[in-house]
N, C-alpha and C positions, 0 to 999 in steps of 0.2 A: 438799796436806798430806801429809807423810810420817808414818807411824805405825810405831814400832819396838818390838818385843817382845824383851826381853833376859832371858836366864836369868842371874840375878844370884847365885844360890847353888844348893845342892843342892835346896832346897825353897822357892825364892823367884824371883820375876820382877818386872820393871819394864815399864811402858809409857811411851814417850816420844812426844810429838807435836810436829811442827815445821810451823808454818803461816807462809808468807811474810808478812813485815811484822809478825809478833807474836813475843813472847818464847817460847822453848821451854818446854813444859809437860810434866808427867808425873806418874806415881804410882810410888813406890818405897818399900816394896814395894806391888805391886798386889794386889788381893783375888782370892781364888778360885784359888790355885795348884793345879795338878794336874800330876803327872809326865807324863801323856800329852798333855794340851792344856789350857792355862789358860782360865778362864772368860771373861776379856776378849778372848782370841783367838777363842773361839767366837762371841762377840758381833760381833767385827769381820767374821768370815767370813759370818755370817748377814746383817748389814747390807749388806755389799758385794755378796753374791750376789743379794740381793733389791732392791738399789738404793734402800735406805731413806735418803733425804736428811735426815730429821729424827730419826734415832736418835742414839745416843750419839756416834758418830764424825761424822755429818753436822753435828750441833750443834757439836761441837768445831771442825770446819773453819770454821764461821761465828763462832767466837770464844766459844761457850758451853761447855758440858760441865763436868765435874768435875775435870779435870786441873789441877794447880797449877803456877804459874810455878816454874821450876827455878832453884836457886842464886841468884846475884847478877845474873841477867839483867835484872831490873827495877830494880836500883840500891838505893836506900835502903829502909828498912822502910816509910816513909810511902808511897813510890812503889809498893811491892809491895801494900800494903793498898788503894791507889787502883785498881790494876789488878785486884785480886780483886773489889772492889765492882763495877767496870765489867763484869767477866766474869759475876758473879752476876746483874746486871741483864739482860745479854744472854741468859743461860741462861733466866731467868724468862720473857722475851719469847718465846724460841724454844719453850719448853715450852708456854706458853699457845697459841701459834700451832699447834703440833702437836696439842694436845688439841682445838682448835676445828676443825681441818681434816682432818688425815691420820691421826693415831694411829700414826705410825711407831714411836715408842718402845714402845707396847704390842705391836705386831707383832714388834718385835725381841725383847722379853722373852719373848713366847709361843714364837716359833720357836727362840730360844736355849735355852730350857728343854726343849722337845720334842727338839730335835736333839742337845743335850748328852747327855741321858738315852739316846736311841736309839743314838747313836754308842757310848757306853760299853757298853751292853748288847750291841750288835753285836760288840764286841771282847772279850766275856767278862767285863766288869767288873760287879760288883753295884752297884746304885744305886737310890735311891728318888727319886721325882719330887719336885721342889721344890714348895712350896706354890702358886706361881703357875702351874705347869704344869697345863693342863686335864686332867681325868680322863676326859672323854668321848672316844669314838673319833674319830680324825682324819677330817675330811671327805675324800671322794675327791679333790677338787680340790687338797687340800694334800699328798697323798701324793707326787706327783711333785716338788713343791717340796722336801719333806723329803729325798727321795732325792738330789736335786741338791745340797743343802747337805751331806748326809752324804758324798757323793763328794768334795766340796771339802775337808771336814774330814779325810778320809783323806789327801789330798795334804799339807795343811798340818801335820797331826799328825806325819807322817813327817819333815818338815823340822824341826819343833820337837824331836822326839826325837833327832835327829842333832846337836843343838847341845851344845857343852860349856858349862860355867859361863863366863859372859862372852860367849857367842855370841849373835847376834841375827838376827831376821828383820825386814826393813823393807818396808812396803807403801806405795804411793802411792795414797791414798784417791781413788776407790773401787775400785781394782784388787783382784782376788781372788787374785792371785799376787804373791809378793814381787818387788820391783824388781830384785833381784840375788840371787846365790847367798847362802845363809846365811853370816854372818860369824862366824868364830871369835873368841874373846876374845883 
């Protein structure tokens, strides 16, 4: 699966996913825009770095997730509705499986919240912890994990900040580095 993050405006971005054998899907605009590094890009880095197969992007690779079919790829309105119902059922099954076994989505949310806040504070930004970010001290075994993710966020944020409007970064899931140099619009 290819995951593309595109700077679509001065304060907007989109996420596109392309899975072989499936219609292209995406979100435009995507939630959580930030000039330095958007929320969904933080999630991608966390999930790829930790190898979370059942987080947002792993579920998307399996046909679930919350990304919608783009444009006319699915044909008629009836066909698009059928594809969305099928995707919802697949996502429900993947979510139930994750809750019963692995908990990857909870791990993704936890580390995305912790690392997003830590990265911003490290770079002199003010920020408050989101409600889902734990307020207790980080266990020692997680400190190295957070540092590894922060180092990767430094790399990716530098690439993101170099993009003009229309520019994009594409990753081949679960790679933690883009597949090619950033593309200008």
